[in-house]
C-alpha positions as MATLAB code, in Angstrom:
seq = 'MFKRLGGIIMLAWMTTGPAVAGTFRVAAYNVETYLDTPTASRPHIKSPEARAKVRESIHALNPDVLALEEMGGTNALLELRAALAAEGLDFPYWEHVQGYDTNIHVAVLSRLPIIARHPHTNDSLLVDGHAFRVSRGFAEVEIRAATNFTFTLIAAHLKSKRPVGEADEAELRLAEAKALRGIVDGHLRANPAARLVVLGDFNDTVDSAPIKAIMGRGQTKLADTRPAERNGDTPAGAHGRYEPRNVVWTYFYGEKDEYSRIDYLLISPALVRNWVRQETYIPTVANWGVGSDHRPIVAAFSTDN';
ca = [
     -16.707  -20.874    6.932;
     -15.477  -24.393    6.169;
     -16.527  -26.591    3.282;
     -16.026  -30.348    2.905;
     -14.825  -31.386   -0.547;
     -13.945  -35.000   -1.360;
     -13.372  -35.833    2.291;
     -11.023  -32.841    2.722;
     -11.997  -29.859    4.773;
     -11.205  -26.655    2.911;
     -11.586  -23.033    3.879;
     -14.299  -21.276    1.897;
     -14.154  -17.488    1.891;
     -17.288  -15.418    2.206;
     -16.359  -11.953    1.008;
     -18.836   -9.156    1.393;
     -18.912   -5.562    0.228;
     -18.289   -2.510    2.376;
     -19.728   -2.725    5.893;
     -21.626    0.543    5.447;
     -23.402    1.648    2.281;
     -21.688    4.571    0.607;
     -18.207    3.694    1.847;
     -15.168    2.114    0.234;
     -11.913    0.664    1.536;
      -8.393    1.401    0.300;
      -5.451   -0.790    1.363;
      -1.715   -1.235    0.880;
       0.307   -4.418    1.244;
       3.961   -5.235    0.580;
       3.709   -8.904   -0.401;
       7.469   -9.595   -0.091;
       8.883  -10.750   -3.411;
       5.711  -12.229   -4.891;
       7.481  -13.916   -7.811;
       6.234  -16.809   -9.922;
       9.584  -17.201  -11.704;
      13.079  -16.656  -10.252;
      15.311  -13.794  -11.345;
      19.072  -13.354  -11.172;
      18.927  -11.219   -8.026;
      15.825  -12.843   -6.485;
      16.099  -16.595   -7.022;
      13.187  -17.725   -4.834;
       9.582  -17.848   -5.982;
       6.643  -17.352   -3.625;
       5.678  -20.659   -2.018;
       2.080  -21.940   -2.099;
       1.896  -21.506    1.689;
       3.048  -17.883    1.466;
       0.607  -17.138   -1.349;
      -2.257  -18.586    0.660;
      -1.339  -16.440    3.672;
      -1.132  -13.330    1.467;
      -4.652  -14.067    0.234;
      -5.866  -14.627    3.797;
      -4.513  -11.224    4.780;
      -6.178   -9.595    1.777;
      -9.506  -11.188    2.707;
      -9.087   -9.780    6.213;
      -8.787   -6.324    4.629;
     -11.707   -6.864    2.237;
     -10.504   -3.872    0.190;
     -12.187   -2.182   -2.730;
      -8.811   -0.882   -3.912;
      -5.512   -2.575   -3.051;
      -2.018   -1.224   -3.728;
       0.658   -3.927   -3.814;
       4.404   -3.580   -3.415;
       7.091   -6.162   -4.264;
       4.788   -7.749   -6.827;
       6.440   -9.799   -9.556;
       5.539   -9.500  -13.224;
       2.058   -9.280  -14.688;
       1.704  -13.081  -14.653;
       2.254  -13.129  -10.888;
      -0.287  -10.328  -10.407;
      -2.882  -12.069  -12.564;
      -2.298  -15.357  -10.716;
      -3.036  -13.621   -7.416;
      -6.049  -11.868   -8.924;
      -7.462  -15.148  -10.272;
      -6.896  -16.968   -6.969;
      -8.710  -14.225   -5.060;
     -11.577  -14.309   -7.562;
     -11.910  -18.067   -7.067;
     -12.307  -17.361   -3.346;
     -15.007  -14.765   -3.906;
     -12.993  -11.538   -3.991;
     -13.070  -10.284   -7.572;
     -11.004   -7.327   -8.798;
     -12.141   -6.513  -12.367;
      -9.632   -3.652  -12.735;
      -5.874   -3.725  -12.337;
      -2.701   -1.771  -13.004;
       0.914   -2.974  -13.073;
       3.810   -0.523  -13.226;
       7.300   -1.537  -14.267;
      10.018    0.924  -13.320;
      13.772    0.682  -13.497;
      13.810   -2.381  -11.217;
      12.900   -5.357  -13.406;
      12.340   -7.757  -10.486;
       9.623   -6.302   -8.258;
       6.912   -3.806   -9.052;
       4.054   -1.666   -7.796;
       0.551   -2.788   -8.757;
      -3.088   -1.995   -8.049;
      -6.147   -4.260   -7.872;
      -9.556   -2.603   -7.810;
     -13.205   -3.525   -7.528;
     -14.004    0.069   -8.467;
     -13.564    1.346  -12.031;
     -10.162    2.767  -12.939;
     -11.056    5.661  -15.227;
      -7.562    7.076  -15.884;
      -3.983    5.839  -15.616;
      -0.829    7.924  -15.310;
       2.069    5.558  -14.519;
       5.380    7.164  -13.580;
       8.079    4.847  -14.913;
      10.979    7.095  -15.835;
      11.224    9.828  -13.183;
      14.824   10.988  -12.847;
      16.720   11.866   -9.660;
      19.944   13.720   -8.998;
      21.980   12.459   -6.031;
      25.533   13.712   -5.397;
      25.712   14.989   -8.950;
      24.750   11.617  -10.454;
      21.542   10.790  -12.284;
      19.285    7.969  -11.074;
      15.757    6.805  -11.770;
      12.962    6.044   -9.326;
      13.569    2.349   -8.934;
      10.013    0.979   -8.919;
       8.202    3.929  -10.404;
       4.898    5.190   -9.047;
       1.431    3.910   -9.886;
      -1.125    6.665  -10.361;
      -4.743    5.846  -11.144;
      -7.993    7.766  -10.962;
     -10.828    5.722   -9.496;
     -14.573    6.247   -9.532;
     -15.982    5.287   -6.129;
     -19.495    6.574   -6.872;
     -21.305    8.387   -9.662;
     -20.181   11.792   -8.400;
     -17.100   10.773   -6.420;
     -13.634   10.119   -7.847;
     -10.210   10.112   -6.231;
      -6.606    9.690   -7.299;
      -4.485    6.922   -5.814;
      -0.684    7.192   -5.959;
       1.193    4.078   -4.842;
       4.930    3.903   -4.154;
       7.677    1.624   -2.896;
      10.671    3.735   -1.938;
      14.310    2.672   -1.695;
      14.998    0.303    1.193;
      17.598    0.878    3.899;
      19.833   -1.789    2.440;
      23.131   -0.236    1.286;
      23.933   -0.065   -2.419;
      27.237    0.670   -4.074;
      26.204    3.503   -6.351;
      24.894    6.006   -3.758;
      23.851    6.487   -0.151;
      20.571    4.628    0.400;
      19.141    7.379    2.616;
      19.798   10.061    0.003;
      18.266    7.913   -2.720;
      15.167    7.354   -0.619;
      14.869   11.065    0.148;
      15.204   11.910   -3.532;
      12.462    9.427   -4.400;
      10.292   10.905   -1.630;
      10.757   14.398   -3.058;
       9.827   13.126   -6.522;
       6.667   11.600   -5.061;
       5.833   14.842   -3.298;
       6.341   16.670   -6.584;
       3.520   14.609   -8.091;
       1.309   15.427   -5.110;
       2.108   19.144   -5.403;
       1.257   19.073   -9.087;
      -2.224   17.762   -8.300;
      -2.820   20.237   -5.478;
      -1.633   23.215   -7.521;
      -4.048   22.279  -10.270;
      -6.875   21.607   -7.807;
      -6.487   22.372   -4.083;
      -9.626   20.280   -3.482;
      -8.152   17.182   -5.138;
      -8.930   13.915   -3.370;
      -5.611   12.065   -3.113;
      -4.567    8.815   -1.456;
      -0.772    8.421   -1.294;
       0.182    5.032    0.042;
       2.647    2.175    0.074;
       5.939    1.060    1.557;
       7.986    4.213    2.158;
      10.766    2.345    4.004;
      11.259    4.908    6.763;
       9.772    6.038   10.068;
       7.422    8.942   10.585;
      10.119   11.262   11.996;
      12.436   10.807    9.006;
      13.222   13.301    6.261;
      11.603   11.213    3.483;
       8.274   10.904    5.300;
       8.284   14.598    6.197;
       9.006   15.427    2.550;
       6.070   13.335    1.325;
       3.644   14.731    3.887;
       4.581   18.358    3.216;
       3.628   21.363    5.306;
       0.934   23.974    5.766;
      -2.387   23.859    3.970;
      -1.267   21.127    1.562;
       0.074   18.775    4.244;
      -1.144   15.206    3.841;
      -2.944   13.596    6.780;
      -1.570   10.361    8.224;
      -4.426    7.890    8.759;
      -2.139    5.807   11.031;
      -3.945    2.440   10.936;
      -3.662    0.383   14.134;
      -4.587   -3.074   15.363;
      -8.158   -3.570   16.519;
      -7.056   -5.785   19.386;
      -9.269   -4.523   22.183;
      -6.986   -1.695   23.255;
      -8.750    1.568   24.064;
      -5.847    3.993   24.412;
      -6.415    7.503   25.647;
      -5.837   10.443   23.339;
      -2.419   11.646   22.320;
      -0.020   12.179   25.221;
       1.323   15.688   24.735;
       2.965   15.737   21.337;
       2.819   11.960   20.858;
       0.208    9.794   19.181;
      -1.923    7.323   21.203;
      -0.241    4.079   22.273;
      -1.815    1.903   19.602;
      -0.094   -1.075   17.999;
       0.809    0.376   14.599;
       3.942   -1.463   13.418;
       3.797   -2.807    9.862;
       7.227   -4.363    9.250;
       9.554   -6.851   10.907;
      13.266   -6.437   10.114;
      14.747   -9.801   10.991;
      18.382   -8.755   10.878;
      17.832   -6.316   13.754;
      14.877   -8.113   15.409;
      13.037   -4.831   14.954;
       9.396   -3.902   14.417;
       8.569   -0.534   12.848;
       5.917    1.433   10.963;
       7.136    2.047    7.427;
       3.917    1.494    5.448;
       1.603    4.483    5.135;
      -1.786    5.576    3.898;
      -1.770    9.365    3.582;
      -4.633   11.522    2.330;
      -5.034   15.058    1.019;
      -6.852   17.713    3.088;
      -9.975   17.476    0.924;
     -10.329   13.748    1.602;
     -10.088   14.050    5.386;
     -13.777   14.937    5.635;
     -14.610   11.588    3.981;
     -12.269    9.502    6.116;
     -13.992    6.866    8.301;
     -11.528    6.611   11.179;
     -13.165    3.677   12.971;
     -12.771    1.542    9.842;
      -9.040    2.278    9.498;
      -6.886   -0.518   10.882;
      -4.242   -3.235   10.630;
      -5.820   -6.696   10.522;
      -4.548   -9.214   13.048;
      -3.905  -12.415   11.109;
      -2.450  -15.515   12.743;
       0.987  -16.454   11.373;
       0.961  -13.282    9.261;
       4.735  -13.603    8.672;
       4.273  -16.704    6.521;
       2.964  -14.419    3.799;
       5.225  -11.376    4.099;
       7.546   -9.469    6.382;
       5.010   -6.613    6.213;
       1.476   -6.333    7.538;
      -1.182   -4.683    5.377;
      -3.069   -1.504    6.237;
      -6.542   -0.330    5.277;
      -8.614    2.847    5.577;
     -12.260    3.483    4.772;
     -13.903    6.517    3.198;
     -17.432    7.804    2.728;
     -18.648    8.959   -0.661;
     -20.844   11.629    0.921;
     -19.639   14.988   -0.408;
];
């Protein structure tokens, strides 16, 4: 709705809880270099216009738990959190993970209680006989969605496709993907019925080796929720071995004028029964690119066991 303040018309957000009682929403959003202070390698801070558009996109998601990629330091995260709270979307709980990359980070905002934290900030990789570290680390938090319902969220931002001098970018990304899958396997070995959400910017397409490594195979394969636009399309079911013809792209790569799906929200087999497919989508926000070169994704889940 709109509110008049001092002769100026301002947008007033009306944020509500989950659409259906006993459900919660989980989202992921790469907010494209959300910095409040410049760094040596990233000299530009997030403009007020871009920050406002990021918040508009988050309101369109109305998430209970939000994983963020390319977040700046804790001050930048807390600025975003405070601005959202002022607009009616309050996240009492938060996590910020600082890995090897000192510029951008993985973070989590949550309206639901975070009851355990297991940040991965120093995971090592071996690529072509050389040791590396997972650049942005992995956020891992356990969240209580209801009295008798908890789940583990693991958020990641894998190596981009931009070349680097020290190693092949594709091999680095695959190594990070395998490290992420190792965390997933550890949970599923300990408890095959573990409720896991593995999400974030994985920087590759669904047919690539890194995505296949993260998803795994057999009984422990993660399910791809594949959020899509709710734009009025009613596509038929999958055509042969292909998915339906929904609009599912999440990223615009300006250098190649290319749209692709590189942001994912994957879930463990035990969580599939709680997945609310009709509430899993990509919001359509006007001028979305002002805020980020990525679009956010969201999926809903029931707490019925």
